C-alpha positions in Angstrom: 4.2 -16.9 -1.4 3.0 -20.4 -2.5 2.2 -21.2 1.1 0.1 -18.0 1.4 -1.9 -18.8 -1.7 -2.4 -22.5 -0.7 -0.4 -24.0 -3.5 1.7 -27.1 -3.1 5.4 -26.9 -3.6 8.6 -28.9 -3.2 11.8 -27.6 -1.7 15.1 -28.7 -3.3 18.2 -28.1 -1.2 21.2 -27.0 -3.3 24.8 -27.3 -2.0 27.4 -24.6 -2.6 29.1 -27.0 -5.0 26.0 -27.7 -6.9 25.3 -23.9 -7.3 28.2 -23.7 -9.7 27.3 -26.7 -11.8 25.8 -26.4 -15.3 22.3 -27.7 -14.2 21.9 -25.0 -11.6 23.5 -22.3 -13.8 20.9 -23.1 -16.4 18.2 -22.1 -13.8 20.1 -19.1 -12.2 22.8 -17.5 -14.4 24.6 -16.0 -11.3 24.8 -19.4 -9.5 22.7 -18.2 -6.6 19.4 -19.1 -4.9 16.4 -19.0 -5.0 15.2 -20.5 -8.2 11.6 -21.4 -9.1 10.4 -24.0 -11.6 6.9 -24.3 -12.9 6.5 -26.6 -15.9 8.8 -25.2 -18.6 9.3 -21.9 -16.8 12.4 -21.3 -14.7 12.8 -18.0 -12.8 15.4 -16.6 -10.5 15.5 -13.6 -8.1 13.0 -13.5 -5.2 11.1 -10.5 -6.5 10.5 -12.0 -9.9 9.3 -15.3 -8.3 7.0 -13.6 -5.8 5.6 -11.3 -8.5 4.9 -14.2 -10.8 3.1 -16.1 -8.1 1.1 -13.0 -7.1 0.1 -12.3 -10.7 -1.4 -15.8 -11.0 -3.0 -16.3 -7.6 -5.5 -14.1 -5.8 -4.7 -12.7 -2.4 -1.1 -11.4 -2.6 -1.8 -8.2 -4.6 -4.7 -5.9 -4.2 -7.3 -5.8 -7.0 -7.5 -2.0 -7.0 -5.0 -0.6 -9.6 -3.5 2.1 -7.4 -3.2 -0.1 -4.4 -1.6 -2.8 -6.6 1.0 -0.3 -7.9 1.8 0.8 -4.3 2.2 -2.9 -3.2 4.5 -3.5 -6.1 6.5 -0.4 -5.2 7.0 -1.7 -1.7 8.0 -5.1 -3.1 10.8 -3.4 -5.1 11.8 -1.3 -2.1 12.1 -4.4 0.1 14.4 -6.0 -2.5 16.6 -3.0 -3.0 17.1 -1.6 0.5 
């Protein structure tokens, strides 16, 4: 999503061992990936991360309210099927 909206980002690789350490569990309570950090904000779960980025940068969600709602419905469907 950050690539699509032209925002810079850094990737941090996380080992299986590190996923269960307190520092990572503070970012993701289930000890999984992905996580996303932006300033003081830490998010987990792909849908929440993509939705956060889409809400703040033009181009990922339609401006029309009905089209936006449909796009969000498909985002949830993709995560749950």
